[in-house]
N, C-alpha and C positions, 0 to 999 in steps of 0.2 A: 865297922860291920858293912858287909857287902849289900848293895843296894837290893839284891833279890834274898837277903838273909835276913830278914825282919821276923820279929815274933810273929805278925800276921801271917806271912807267907811260909813260916815253919808251921805254922797249923794247917795252911793249905797243902803244904806237901803231905802232913799226917792224915789229912782227910783224903786225899788222893789215893796214897798208899793203902789206907784202909778200903776204900773203895775197890780198887784192884783185887786185893788180895780176897775180899770177900765175895765180889760179884763177876770177876773176871777169869782169875787163873782157873778155878775150876772147870771152865768150860771153854777156853780159848782154843784148845785143839778141836773140839766138836767145831766150833764156828769156822775155824780155817778149812775143815772139811765140808762143811755146809755151803761155804761162799758167803756168809753175811751174819751179821750179828742180831740178835732178837731186836724187835722194836721196845721190849720191856726195858732194855738195858739203858735206852734214851730217858726212858720215865724213871729209872734209879738214878740216874746221874743227874737229872734235873732235880728230884728231890733233895740232892744234896747240894744243889747250887752251881753244881760243876759246868752244866751246859751254859748257865749265864754268866760265867766268869768273862769280864772284859765289855760287857753290855750294860749299858745303863738301867738302873731300876725304873726309870720312866717307860721303857719298853719291855718290862718283864726280865731285865737282867738282874745278875747277882752284883754289879758294880766291879770296879778294879780295871785295871788297864791291860796293856800288851804285855807287861811284865808278870803279871798274874797269871795270864794265859800261857805264858811260855813256861811258868813253875808246874801247871796243870799237865801240861804234855811232857814236860822233862820226867816228872814223877811218875806218871802213868806207864813210861817205857822203861823207867829204871826200876820200878817196882814188879817187872815181869811181862807187863803189857807189850805193845809192838807199835811200830809206826801205822802198819796196817789197820790196827784198832785205832788208832786217832783219826785216820781217814775215815773209817767207817761211823765212828760216834760223834766227830766234832766237824761233819760236812756243813753243819749249817755255819761255822766259821768263813766259809766261802759263799754260802748261798742268801745270808740275811743283811750281811752289813751296808751293803748299798742301799737297801730300805731306811735302816736306820741314819744313814747319812742323808740321805734324800729328805728324809722326814725332818732333820736337823735344819737342813740349809733352806727349806722352806719357812720353818718356824723362826729363823734365826737363834735357834739354841745352841746348845753346844755339843750335839751328838756327832760332830766330827765331818759335816757334809761341807762340800765347798763344790756342788754340782751347778750352780747357776740357777736363773732364774726361770720360772714357767714350769714350776713342779707339775706332777699329775696332780688332778682334782682328788685321786684317791689315795694319797699318801697315809691320811689316818687310818684307813681303812686297810692298807697293806700290813701296818704295824698290827692291828687287832686281829686280821684274819691269819696272818702267815709269821709273824716275828714272836708274838706272845705265845702262840699254840706250839711254835717250835722250840723256843727256850724253857718251855714247860714239859718237853719230852712228848708231847701228843702229835706232833707233825713231823715229817723229816723233809729237808729241802735239799737241792742240788744245784749247783752251778753248771750250766752248759755255755761253754765258750767254744771248745775245740773242735773243728770239723775234719771230714776225712781230706780235704783240700788245704787246709790251713791248720797247722799245728802252732808254732810259734808265732806266726804271722796273724796277729790277731786282726790287725787292721784290713785282713783280704778274708774277713768273713763273709761269706753268700747267702745264710739263711735270710729271707726277707719276710718285711712285714709289711703288706701295702693297707694304707688308711681307708676304712671303709665306713663312713658314718661314726658311731660309736666303738667301733672295733678295729682291729688290726687283723688282716688275715696273713697268717703265716706259714710260709714254704721253706724248706730246707731239711737237713739233718745235722745231728751232731754225734761225735764219737769218744770213747774212753772218758765217760762220764760217771765220776765217784757217785756211789749211791743211786745211780740211775733208776735202779730196778725197784727200790725201797720207798723211793721220794715220792711223797704226795703232791709236790710242786716242783718246778724248775726254775729258777732265775735264769733267762736266756738272753742272748746277746745276738741281735736281728741288725740287719740292716735296713732302714728305712726310706734309703735313696734308691742306689741301685745296687747290684752284688758287685763287693769287692771295693766300694766307694770309701770305706773308713769311717764313714758316718755311722755310727753305732748307738742303737738304743737298748734298755734293758726292759724285758717283759718278764712278767712272772705268770707262767704256763702251769694250770691245774693238770694233773695226773687224770685221766680220763674224759678229757676234752676231746669231742670228736675230731678225726683226723690226726690225733696225737698217740704214736705207736712206741711202746719200749719196745726195742728190738731184743736180739739175744743177748745173753750174759756173757761178757768177753772172759776168756780164761786167761790168767795172767802168770809171768814167772813167780810174782810176791803178792803180798797185799792179799792172800787169799781169804780173809774175812771180811774185806771189803769189796760189796758189789760193785759192778762196772758195766755200764750199758751203752748200746747205741740208741739214739732217738730218732725218731721221723716225724715229720710237720707236713701235713698236706692239706692246704686249705683250713688250719685250725684259726678258730674265730677267738680272739682274745679281746677282753674288754679295755679301752682307753684307760679305764681307773687301773688297770693291771700294770701300768708302765710306771716305771721307777724314774722319779726326776723328768727333766724336761727332754723331748726328741733330741737325738743326736749329742748327747752329754755320755753315752754308754762307754766309750772308750776311754774318756777321762775317768769316769768313775771306776774302770777295770783296773786301770794304772794306779790310781790313789789307792787301791787294795791290795796292790802286789806286794807291797812291802811286809803288810802283815802276814800275808799267805807265804812269801820267802822265808822270813823269819821263823815262821812256823816250820818249815821243812828243815832249816837248818838248825832248830832246836830237835827235831827228831833225828837228825843226824848225828849230832853230839851226843845225846843221850843214849843213842842205839851203841854208838861207840863206847860209851862210858859203861853201858850193860854188859857189852862183851867183853870190856878189860875186866869186868868183876868175875865174869862166870869163867874167863879163861883163868884168871889168877885162883879161884877155887877149884878149879880142874887141876891146875898144874901144883897145887900144895897136896891135892888127895891122890892123885895119879902117880904111882911108882914105876918106875921102869929100871930093870937092873939093879934092883936092891934099893933104889934111893927115889925120893920124890922128884919128879921133873923140876919142882920150883929150886930144888939146890943146886940147879946146874947154871953156871954165869950166863951161858949163851939164852937161856930161857928167861932167867930174871932180868937180862937186858933188854928181852925183845918186849917183855911185859913193861918195862918202863918206859921204852919207847910208846908203846901204845897210849900208855897212861897220859904220857907229855902231850900226845897229839889230840886226845881228846880233851884234855884240860885247857888246853891253850885255844881251841875250837869253842870251847863253852864261855871261856873269859871274853872273847873278841865279840861273841855273838850277843852276850848279855850287854855289853858295852855298847853296841851299834842299837839293840832295841832300846836302851835306856834314851838313847838319843832322838829315836822315833817317837818314843812315848812322849818326850818333850817337845814334840813338833818340828824338829830339826828336819831339812830336806836331805836326806844323806842317801841317796838314790844309789850313789856308787859303792858306798860303804855296805849297803843291804846286800849287793850282789857279792861283794867280796866276801861277806860274812856265810852267805850260802855256800860258795866255792869252797872256802876255807873248811867249811863243816864236814860237806860232802867229801871232801878228798881226805880229810883224817877218819870219815867214817868208813869208806872204801879199803883203805888202808888197815885200819884196826879189825874190821869185820872177818877181812881175808886173813889176817894172822889169827884172830881168834879161833876160826874153824881149822886151820892148819895145827894150832896147839891140841885140839881136842882129837885129832888123829880120825880114824874111821869112825868114832862115834859121833863126831861133829857133821859126819856127812849124812846121818840118820834123820829122818822124821820127828824120832822122839828127842834130838836134841834142841834145845831153845836158839843154841848160835845158829842152827841151820834157818831156822827162821828169819833171824835178823840178817843172814847172809842174802836171802832171797829178797827180802823187803827193803833192803838197803839201795839196790839197783835203781830204784824208780826216784830215788831222792834227788838226783842229778838231771831229771829229765823234767818232773812236774815243778809248776810255778816257773817256768823258764828255764830252759837247759844250761848245761856249765857253758855252753858256747855262746849262747844267749848272754849269760852274764858276763863272760869276757868281753863281749861287745860294749856292753854297758859301763863296763870299767874302762875298757879303752876310749870311750868318749868322754869320760870322766878324766882321763888324762890329757884330753884336747887332741886326741888322736883321730 
């Protein structure tokens, strides 16, 4: 029995599939055109326990581990959802783990944190004010790291936080922030020393704080149902109690949680590939040309076979690496390889799937068209393919 094919995880798949069928498929096209998913969808997912998967019950989660989270992501896409939907609905997966980890580090518990001493005096408060409501679907969180002048260069962040008594005064800007328009709070990477020093701290900044402005909604090639924003901070006063962990531990915290984010993106990639194989296979069986189904032609059958092989190979490798991460193994290089393998498979498969659909595949009415657009971000988000290759090269001793 596969590690991801247990009776409990089969039930989790069925739960996710039913959720997508009932709550998502009738509305997804409208959400794509609206540019966001409704807040009510978060509440519906939370009621079923889907938002809390991978988070301990002690902070309001549903329990489970990284592999359970991967199952939910995979099934959401294979049931007819999309990676854009994953980005919109599960943004908390990158917005709140740092708070959970920091609380675990302070208490000496098993919440996964290794952020060092000197935790913020408000750790328990952060769990109660942000983590629990988010996992309950009543709040939405976002993660703000990327800046106009520093994309992959996390250490080059220039947004500053100057200590002023019991507050920090934050100045700077962020861009490409997923769920930035809908978010009630933003876990924000700031520099508490001087711009570009690499000494980062994480602060939770409430939407509506004086001086905090959510800019224009960014229009994108794909992920249309996932809102993306620019953020601006001008003398924003943030309580010291909103600091996550100790000062200058933000870079380490961000790096520690990159593995889960990258594996989520890898999962989105291979799951998108699998869904496109299914869509293309169905189309080729039903579509007739010159009096014969497309699937009756050897060229088409072999192309589908190659697509299926790439998707399945990526799935198996991502699962293997995820299991090692869940077991606590330091597999930074393997995580980078898993992301690149899955993204490459996805890129090849979605391109071929759209080609097999012909002119219909180019229409907004075709599901494969959405996957084609959405897939392009997967090799950029969470660390570009090129950054992953640099990590792999370092792992090789180069």
